[in-house]
Rosetta silent file (secondary structure, phi, psi, omega in degrees, C-alpha in Angstrom):
SEQUENCE: MRAQMAVTGSALTSGERDELAEWLSQPPVPTEDPLRWWLANRKLYPRLSQMAIDVHKIPGKFLAIVFLYAANYVIQQRLSMSSGLSAEAEF
SCORE:     score description
SCORE:     0.000 S_00000001
   1 L     0.000  -36.515 -177.584   35.594   96.115  164.008 S_00000001
   2 L   -66.761  -24.385  177.009   38.827   94.843  162.444 S_00000001
   3 L   -70.016  -26.605 -170.642   39.904   98.303  161.417 S_00000001
   4 L   -82.075  -23.800 -177.329   39.564   99.472  164.945 S_00000001
   5 L   -78.072  136.486  178.796   42.054   96.706  166.270 S_00000001
   6 L  -129.028  134.351  175.802   45.638   97.739  166.314 S_00000001
   7 L  -100.090  113.083 -177.597   48.590   95.446  167.039 S_00000001
   8 L  -113.675  120.648 -178.994   50.856   97.257  169.186 S_00000001
   9 L    66.984  171.719  179.551   54.116   95.437  170.260 S_00000001
  10 L  -146.756  128.912  172.102   54.577   91.705  170.428 S_00000001
  11 L   -99.314   24.957 -176.390   55.035   89.151  173.142 S_00000001
  12 L   -87.543  142.929  172.864   55.802   86.417  170.648 S_00000001
  13 L   -86.542  169.285  172.984   58.910   84.395  170.885 S_00000001
  14 L   -62.290  134.189  173.956   60.882   83.522  167.822 S_00000001
  15 L   101.989  -14.986  176.153   59.275   81.027  165.596 S_00000001
  16 L   -87.568  152.566  178.881   55.591   81.787  166.832 S_00000001
  17 L  -101.932  140.931  177.485   53.229   83.395  164.363 S_00000001
  18 L   -78.144   89.487 -176.313   51.044   86.436  165.071 S_00000001
  19 H   -61.829  -39.154  174.788   47.649   84.997  164.701 S_00000001
  20 H   -58.417  -48.576  178.515   45.902   88.256  165.202 S_00000001
  21 H   -55.965  -40.082 -178.659   47.906   90.040  162.592 S_00000001
  22 H   -66.197  -48.336  176.147   47.314   87.183  160.310 S_00000001
  23 H   -60.208  -40.614  177.936   43.463   87.064  160.917 S_00000001
  24 H   -61.236  -36.835 -176.846   43.323   90.846  160.535 S_00000001
  25 H   -74.788  -13.213  177.198   45.027   90.728  157.221 S_00000001
  26 L   -86.229  145.166  177.394   42.370   88.369  155.786 S_00000001
  27 L   -59.043  145.636  178.248   39.125   89.658  154.197 S_00000001
  28 L   -58.348  141.438  177.098   36.094   89.465  156.467 S_00000001
  29 L  -114.122  116.220  178.452   34.069   86.308  156.084 S_00000001
  30 L   -64.490  136.128 -177.868   30.317   86.745  156.535 S_00000001
  31 L  -148.459  144.611  177.911   28.854   84.384  158.996 S_00000001
  32 L   -87.878  -16.912 -174.829   25.511   83.920  160.825 S_00000001
  33 L  -135.190   86.018 -178.248   27.224   82.079  163.745 S_00000001
  34 H   -52.805  -34.865 -176.854   30.645   83.488  164.887 S_00000001
  35 H   -65.927  -41.397  178.044   31.034   80.873  167.539 S_00000001
  36 H   -63.948  -36.575 -179.558   30.638   78.055  164.926 S_00000001
  37 H   -70.092  -32.728 -174.654   33.189   79.816  162.599 S_00000001
  38 H   -77.117  -42.280 -177.829   35.822   80.067  165.424 S_00000001
  39 H   -64.608  -38.746  176.038   35.234   76.299  166.374 S_00000001
  40 H   -67.428  -26.673 -171.974   35.631   75.413  162.633 S_00000001
  41 L  -113.486   28.631 -173.482   38.825   77.448  162.390 S_00000001
  42 L   -66.109  -48.445 -177.015   40.469   76.266  165.687 S_00000001
  43 L   -67.142  -27.483  172.588   43.438   74.652  163.859 S_00000001
  44 L   -71.553  -42.226 -172.922   44.115   77.756  161.809 S_00000001
  45 L  -131.169   64.026 -169.723   44.070   80.041  164.607 S_00000001
  46 H   -53.797  -47.680 -175.376   44.586   77.988  167.908 S_00000001
  47 H   -80.242  -51.097 -173.838   45.198   80.822  170.503 S_00000001
  48 H   -67.194  -32.308  176.234   43.051   83.468  168.956 S_00000001
  49 H   -70.157  -32.626  176.843   40.160   81.026  168.397 S_00000001
  50 H   -68.685  -37.862 -176.746   40.249   79.997  172.118 S_00000001
  51 H   -66.291  -49.907 -168.171   40.051   83.742  173.147 S_00000001
  52 H   -72.953  -32.614  176.180   37.139   84.334  170.703 S_00000001
  53 H   -63.414  -43.394  173.734   35.341   81.154  171.879 S_00000001
  54 H   -56.354  -38.875 -175.650   35.639   82.220  175.518 S_00000001
  55 H   -74.906  -42.373 -170.103   34.102   85.616  174.673 S_00000001
  56 H   -73.373  -18.262 -178.055   31.353   84.099  172.540 S_00000001
  57 L   -81.202  -15.063  179.034   30.423   81.605  175.288 S_00000001
  58 L   -61.798  125.565  175.137   29.482   84.428  177.662 S_00000001
  59 L   -65.552  137.809 -178.373   25.570   84.449  177.741 S_00000001
  60 H   -59.754  -26.314  178.701   24.083   87.616  176.333 S_00000001
  61 H   -68.983  -37.451 -174.813   21.856   87.928  179.516 S_00000001
  62 H   -62.931  -44.934 -179.811   25.001   88.141  181.599 S_00000001
  63 H   -64.117  -39.848 -176.387   26.258   91.171  179.517 S_00000001
  64 H   -62.215  -46.550 -178.023   22.844   92.962  179.834 S_00000001
  65 H   -55.569  -53.796 -175.963   23.064   92.532  183.646 S_00000001
  66 H   -63.470  -36.628  178.659   26.665   93.971  183.846 S_00000001
  67 H   -64.975  -48.991  178.833   25.587   96.860  181.526 S_00000001
  68 H   -64.877  -30.591  178.246   22.646   97.727  183.738 S_00000001
  69 H   -68.620  -41.173  177.800   24.579   97.418  186.963 S_00000001
  70 H   -58.386  -52.158 -173.161   27.258   99.762  185.355 S_00000001
  71 H   -62.796  -37.669  178.761   24.732  102.239  184.138 S_00000001
  72 H   -65.609  -36.948  178.229   22.955  102.331  187.662 S_00000001
  73 H   -67.024  -35.905 -176.968   26.386  103.038  189.278 S_00000001
  74 H   -70.237  -49.759  174.889   27.027  105.949  186.951 S_00000001
  75 H   -54.359  -48.086  179.684   23.502  107.271  187.657 S_00000001
  76 H   -62.362  -50.644  178.551   24.051  107.045  191.399 S_00000001
  77 H   -52.880  -49.243  175.104   27.399  108.704  191.254 S_00000001
  78 H   -54.968  -40.409  173.647   25.923  111.546  189.309 S_00000001
  79 H   -62.100  -29.908 -177.789   23.126  111.918  191.578 S_00000001
  80 H   -87.525   -1.361  179.308   25.462  112.237  194.571 S_00000001
  81 L   -85.584  152.129 -178.857   27.421  115.049  193.079 S_00000001
  82 L   -62.682  168.509 -175.853   26.655  118.737  193.994 S_00000001
  83 H   -74.900  -32.827 -177.813   24.723  120.501  190.993 S_00000001
  84 H   -69.934  -37.663 -173.351   27.772  122.624  190.164 S_00000001
  85 H   -77.194  -36.081  177.892   30.208  119.755  189.981 S_00000001
  86 H   -63.882  -28.880 -175.700   27.736  117.614  187.922 S_00000001
  87 H   -77.685  -35.581 -177.410   27.301  120.345  185.382 S_00000001
  88 H   -71.267  -31.792 -168.898   31.077  120.501  184.988 S_00000001
  89 L   -83.231  -10.045 -165.721   31.243  116.702  184.645 S_00000001
  90 L   -58.655  144.413 -177.807   28.647  116.539  181.765 S_00000001
  91 L  -147.949    0.000    0.000   29.764  114.432  178.927 S_00000001
């Protein structure tokens, strides 16, 4: 996942450190509980850890519901297309 993240541009003011670039430059740390890892490393990465904690606090069930809703929407859109148009839109 780290390899897929790219740092493009920077909104940092002078004197601020780029926590994301710093974290990405470290070797991956195996962990069973990513939320616990971010909580333990809050002082090292204060802003980055807060974002990660916010993401990890989202219940998995909520994400499943969002995925099912999005999939249902795509299916409904495809069913509402004419047969010729849906064949062109295949992906």
